[in-house]
PyMOL CGO cylinders between C-alpha atoms (Angstrom):
from pymol import cmd
from pymol.cgo import CYLINDER

trace = [
    CYLINDER, -50.62, -28.30, 25.98, -50.44, -24.92, 24.51, 0.3, 1, 1, 1, 1, 1, 1,
    CYLINDER, -50.44, -24.92, 24.51, -54.44, -24.57, 24.26, 0.3, 1, 1, 1, 1, 1, 1,
    CYLINDER, -54.44, -24.57, 24.26, -55.30, -25.72, 28.01, 0.3, 1, 1, 1, 1, 1, 1,
    CYLINDER, -55.30, -25.72, 28.01, -52.96, -23.25, 28.81, 0.3, 1, 1, 1, 1, 1, 1,
    CYLINDER, -52.96, -23.25, 28.81, -54.25, -20.33, 27.19, 0.3, 1, 1, 1, 1, 1, 1,
    CYLINDER, -54.25, -20.33, 27.19, -57.90, -21.52, 28.11, 0.3, 1, 1, 1, 1, 1, 1,
    CYLINDER, -57.90, -21.52, 28.11, -57.08, -21.95, 32.33, 0.3, 1, 1, 1, 1, 1, 1,
    CYLINDER, -57.08, -21.95, 32.33, -56.18, -18.88, 33.82, 0.3, 1, 1, 1, 1, 1, 1,
    CYLINDER, -56.18, -18.88, 33.82, -54.83, -21.03, 36.25, 0.3, 1, 1, 1, 1, 1, 1,
    CYLINDER, -54.83, -21.03, 36.25, -51.92, -20.88, 34.43, 0.3, 1, 1, 1, 1, 1, 1,
    CYLINDER, -51.92, -20.88, 34.43, -51.25, -17.16, 34.12, 0.3, 1, 1, 1, 1, 1, 1,
    CYLINDER, -51.25, -17.16, 34.12, -50.48, -14.97, 31.41, 0.3, 1, 1, 1, 1, 1, 1,
    CYLINDER, -50.48, -14.97, 31.41, -47.36, -15.90, 29.92, 0.3, 1, 1, 1, 1, 1, 1,
    CYLINDER, -47.36, -15.90, 29.92, -47.45, -13.89, 26.34, 0.3, 1, 1, 1, 1, 1, 1,
    CYLINDER, -47.45, -13.89, 26.34, -45.68, -11.03, 27.73, 0.3, 1, 1, 1, 1, 1, 1,
    CYLINDER, -45.68, -11.03, 27.73, -42.34, -13.44, 28.65, 0.3, 1, 1, 1, 1, 1, 1,
    CYLINDER, -42.34, -13.44, 28.65, -42.70, -16.36, 25.69, 0.3, 1, 1, 1, 1, 1, 1,
    CYLINDER, -42.70, -16.36, 25.69, -43.96, -13.90, 22.79, 0.3, 1, 1, 1, 1, 1, 1,
    CYLINDER, -43.96, -13.90, 22.79, -40.58, -11.78, 23.80, 0.3, 1, 1, 1, 1, 1, 1,
    CYLINDER, -40.58, -11.78, 23.80, -37.61, -13.80, 24.30, 0.3, 1, 1, 1, 1, 1, 1,
    CYLINDER, -37.61, -13.80, 24.30, -35.46, -11.38, 23.75, 0.3, 1, 1, 1, 1, 1, 1,
    CYLINDER, -35.46, -11.38, 23.75, -37.01, -9.07, 25.90, 0.3, 1, 1, 1, 1, 1, 1,
    CYLINDER, -37.01, -9.07, 25.90, -37.10, -11.12, 28.89, 0.3, 1, 1, 1, 1, 1, 1,
    CYLINDER, -37.10, -11.12, 28.89, -33.69, -13.49, 28.67, 0.3, 1, 1, 1, 1, 1, 1,
    CYLINDER, -33.69, -13.49, 28.67, -30.96, -13.20, 31.09, 0.3, 1, 1, 1, 1, 1, 1,
    CYLINDER, -30.96, -13.20, 31.09, -28.22, -15.36, 32.36, 0.3, 1, 1, 1, 1, 1, 1,
    CYLINDER, -28.22, -15.36, 32.36, -27.11, -16.69, 35.64, 0.3, 1, 1, 1, 1, 1, 1,
    CYLINDER, -27.11, -16.69, 35.64, -23.99, -18.32, 36.76, 0.3, 1, 1, 1, 1, 1, 1,
    CYLINDER, -23.99, -18.32, 36.76, -22.05, -19.36, 39.75, 0.3, 1, 1, 1, 1, 1, 1,
    CYLINDER, -22.05, -19.36, 39.75, -18.61, -18.88, 40.66, 0.3, 1, 1, 1, 1, 1, 1,
    CYLINDER, -18.61, -18.88, 40.66, -16.17, -21.11, 42.69, 0.3, 1, 1, 1, 1, 1, 1,
    CYLINDER, -16.17, -21.11, 42.69, -13.09, -19.94, 43.80, 0.3, 1, 1, 1, 1, 1, 1,
    CYLINDER, -13.09, -19.94, 43.80, -10.64, -20.76, 45.67, 0.3, 1, 1, 1, 1, 1, 1,
    CYLINDER, -10.64, -20.76, 45.67, -8.82, -17.39, 47.06, 0.3, 1, 1, 1, 1, 1, 1,
    CYLINDER, -8.82, -17.39, 47.06, -10.64, -15.25, 49.59, 0.3, 1, 1, 1, 1, 1, 1,
    CYLINDER, -10.64, -15.25, 49.59, -9.09, -12.21, 47.40, 0.3, 1, 1, 1, 1, 1, 1,
    CYLINDER, -9.09, -12.21, 47.40, -12.56, -11.56, 45.50, 0.3, 1, 1, 1, 1, 1, 1,
    CYLINDER, -12.56, -11.56, 45.50, -14.54, -12.08, 48.91, 0.3, 1, 1, 1, 1, 1, 1,
    CYLINDER, -14.54, -12.08, 48.91, -12.37, -9.39, 50.16, 0.3, 1, 1, 1, 1, 1, 1,
    CYLINDER, -12.37, -9.39, 50.16, -12.29, -7.00, 48.26, 0.3, 1, 1, 1, 1, 1, 1,
    CYLINDER, -12.29, -7.00, 48.26, -16.54, -6.78, 48.02, 0.3, 1, 1, 1, 1, 1, 1,
    CYLINDER, -16.54, -6.78, 48.02, -16.55, -6.99, 51.12, 0.3, 1, 1, 1, 1, 1, 1,
    CYLINDER, -16.55, -6.99, 51.12, -14.31, -3.48, 51.28, 0.3, 1, 1, 1, 1, 1, 1,
    CYLINDER, -14.31, -3.48, 51.28, -16.28, -2.26, 47.93, 0.3, 1, 1, 1, 1, 1, 1,
    CYLINDER, -16.28, -2.26, 47.93, -19.66, -2.80, 49.58, 0.3, 1, 1, 1, 1, 1, 1,
    CYLINDER, -19.66, -2.80, 49.58, -19.41, -3.10, 53.17, 0.3, 1, 1, 1, 1, 1, 1,
    CYLINDER, -19.41, -3.10, 53.17, -21.04, -5.68, 53.67, 0.3, 1, 1, 1, 1, 1, 1,
    CYLINDER, -21.04, -5.68, 53.67, -20.27, -9.72, 54.93, 0.3, 1, 1, 1, 1, 1, 1,
    CYLINDER, -20.27, -9.72, 54.93, -21.03, -12.47, 52.64, 0.3, 1, 1, 1, 1, 1, 1,
    CYLINDER, -21.03, -12.47, 52.64, -24.20, -13.40, 53.73, 0.3, 1, 1, 1, 1, 1, 1,
    CYLINDER, -24.20, -13.40, 53.73, -25.34, -10.29, 55.07, 0.3, 1, 1, 1, 1, 1, 1,
    CYLINDER, -25.34, -10.29, 55.07, -25.93, -7.55, 52.14, 0.3, 1, 1, 1, 1, 1, 1,
    CYLINDER, -25.93, -7.55, 52.14, -28.08, -8.29, 49.00, 0.3, 1, 1, 1, 1, 1, 1,
    CYLINDER, -28.08, -8.29, 49.00, -27.52, -7.70, 45.52, 0.3, 1, 1, 1, 1, 1, 1,
    CYLINDER, -27.52, -7.70, 45.52, -24.47, -6.14, 44.59, 0.3, 1, 1, 1, 1, 1, 1,
    CYLINDER, -24.47, -6.14, 44.59, -25.69, -4.09, 40.47, 0.3, 1, 1, 1, 1, 1, 1,
    CYLINDER, -25.69, -4.09, 40.47, -22.83, -3.18, 38.50, 0.3, 1, 1, 1, 1, 1, 1,
    CYLINDER, -22.83, -3.18, 38.50, -24.83, -0.32, 36.44, 0.3, 1, 1, 1, 1, 1, 1,
    CYLINDER, -24.83, -0.32, 36.44, -22.01, 0.72, 34.07, 0.3, 1, 1, 1, 1, 1, 1,
    CYLINDER, -22.01, 0.72, 34.07, -21.87, -2.87, 33.04, 0.3, 1, 1, 1, 1, 1, 1,
    CYLINDER, -21.87, -2.87, 33.04, -23.59, -3.44, 29.60, 0.3, 1, 1, 1, 1, 1, 1,
    CYLINDER, -23.59, -3.44, 29.60, -24.51, -7.15, 30.91, 0.3, 1, 1, 1, 1, 1, 1,
    CYLINDER, -24.51, -7.15, 30.91, -26.14, -5.08, 33.77, 0.3, 1, 1, 1, 1, 1, 1,
    CYLINDER, -26.14, -5.08, 33.77, -24.45, -7.49, 36.30, 0.3, 1, 1, 1, 1, 1, 1,
    CYLINDER, -24.45, -7.49, 36.30, -25.65, -8.40, 39.75, 0.3, 1, 1, 1, 1, 1, 1,
    CYLINDER, -25.65, -8.40, 39.75, -24.00, -10.65, 41.98, 0.3, 1, 1, 1, 1, 1, 1,
    CYLINDER, -24.00, -10.65, 41.98, -24.42, -11.86, 45.71, 0.3, 1, 1, 1, 1, 1, 1,
    CYLINDER, -24.42, -11.86, 45.71, -21.96, -12.87, 48.24, 0.3, 1, 1, 1, 1, 1, 1,
    CYLINDER, -21.96, -12.87, 48.24, -24.04, -15.85, 50.48, 0.3, 1, 1, 1, 1, 1, 1,
    CYLINDER, -24.04, -15.85, 50.48, -23.22, -16.74, 53.41, 0.3, 1, 1, 1, 1, 1, 1,
    CYLINDER, -23.22, -16.74, 53.41, -19.89, -18.95, 53.70, 0.3, 1, 1, 1, 1, 1, 1,
    CYLINDER, -19.89, -18.95, 53.70, -20.14, -21.94, 53.49, 0.3, 1, 1, 1, 1, 1, 1,
    CYLINDER, -20.14, -21.94, 53.49, -22.92, -22.59, 51.23, 0.3, 1, 1, 1, 1, 1, 1,
    CYLINDER, -22.92, -22.59, 51.23, -22.91, -25.64, 50.14, 0.3, 1, 1, 1, 1, 1, 1,
    CYLINDER, -22.91, -25.64, 50.14, -22.77, -28.69, 52.17, 0.3, 1, 1, 1, 1, 1, 1,
    CYLINDER, -22.77, -28.69, 52.17, -19.16, -30.31, 52.90, 0.3, 1, 1, 1, 1, 1, 1,
    CYLINDER, -19.16, -30.31, 52.90, -17.94, -27.39, 51.24, 0.3, 1, 1, 1, 1, 1, 1,
    CYLINDER, -17.94, -27.39, 51.24, -14.23, -27.17, 52.10, 0.3, 1, 1, 1, 1, 1, 1,
    CYLINDER, -14.23, -27.17, 52.10, -13.04, -24.60, 54.12, 0.3, 1, 1, 1, 1, 1, 1,
    CYLINDER, -13.04, -24.60, 54.12, -10.40, -22.77, 51.44, 0.3, 1, 1, 1, 1, 1, 1,
    CYLINDER, -10.40, -22.77, 51.44, -13.30, -23.07, 48.83, 0.3, 1, 1, 1, 1, 1, 1,
    CYLINDER, -13.30, -23.07, 48.83, -16.53, -19.95, 48.11, 0.3, 1, 1, 1, 1, 1, 1,
    CYLINDER, -16.53, -19.95, 48.11, -18.78, -19.55, 45.97, 0.3, 1, 1, 1, 1, 1, 1,
    CYLINDER, -18.78, -19.55, 45.97, -21.23, -16.33, 44.61, 0.3, 1, 1, 1, 1, 1, 1,
    CYLINDER, -21.23, -16.33, 44.61, -23.89, -16.40, 42.15, 0.3, 1, 1, 1, 1, 1, 1,
    CYLINDER, -23.89, -16.40, 42.15, -24.40, -13.88, 39.37, 0.3, 1, 1, 1, 1, 1, 1,
    CYLINDER, -24.40, -13.88, 39.37, -26.62, -12.68, 36.79, 0.3, 1, 1, 1, 1, 1, 1,
    CYLINDER, -26.62, -12.68, 36.79, -26.96, -10.57, 33.93, 0.3, 1, 1, 1, 1, 1, 1,
    CYLINDER, -26.96, -10.57, 33.93, -29.91, -8.84, 32.30, 0.3, 1, 1, 1, 1, 1, 1,
    CYLINDER, -29.91, -8.84, 32.30, -28.47, -8.17, 28.52, 0.3, 1, 1, 1, 1, 1, 1,
    CYLINDER, -28.47, -8.17, 28.52, -26.65, -11.65, 27.97, 0.3, 1, 1, 1, 1, 1, 1,
    CYLINDER, -26.65, -11.65, 27.97, -26.53, -10.54, 24.16, 0.3, 1, 1, 1, 1, 1, 1,
    CYLINDER, -26.53, -10.54, 24.16, -24.70, -7.94, 24.91, 0.3, 1, 1, 1, 1, 1, 1,
    CYLINDER, -24.70, -7.94, 24.91, -20.94, -7.48, 24.16, 0.3, 1, 1, 1, 1, 1, 1,
    CYLINDER, -20.94, -7.48, 24.16, -19.20, -6.78, 27.65, 0.3, 1, 1, 1, 1, 1, 1,
    CYLINDER, -19.20, -6.78, 27.65, -17.13, -4.17, 28.56, 0.3, 1, 1, 1, 1, 1, 1,
    CYLINDER, -17.13, -4.17, 28.56, -13.89, -5.55, 29.42, 0.3, 1, 1, 1, 1, 1, 1,
    CYLINDER, -13.89, -5.55, 29.42, -14.66, -9.32, 27.42, 0.3, 1, 1, 1, 1, 1, 1,
    CYLINDER, -14.66, -9.32, 27.42, -15.70, -8.17, 24.30, 0.3, 1, 1, 1, 1, 1, 1,
    CYLINDER, -15.70, -8.17, 24.30, -18.36, -11.24, 23.86, 0.3, 1, 1, 1, 1, 1, 1,
    CYLINDER, -18.36, -11.24, 23.86, -21.52, -11.76, 24.87, 0.3, 1, 1, 1, 1, 1, 1,
    CYLINDER, -21.52, -11.76, 24.87, -22.40, -13.28, 28.13, 0.3, 1, 1, 1, 1, 1, 1,
    CYLINDER, -22.40, -13.28, 28.13, -24.52, -16.10, 26.53, 0.3, 1, 1, 1, 1, 1, 1,
]
cmd.load_cgo(trace, "trace")
């Protein structure tokens, strides 16, 4: 399989990524909430209602963490009192600013 990938240009050029895992990895997460306070604070902070804005990046985060508040409900049959958001960190092997652990 690796030989086919290297010889067939239809598979792209993965070497910049698969030969440099530490420089190209990131970690994604989903958070489920039962209290609207976080969404309310993020709306006040960003000026965007859920589902209307883009990613919010916390540039001072050691993880260079970003989140997005999608339109709610996000999932079919999502209960009214539940909110869900998604995010990622570009530097998951660094220690966090508040939680002094690696994101990974």
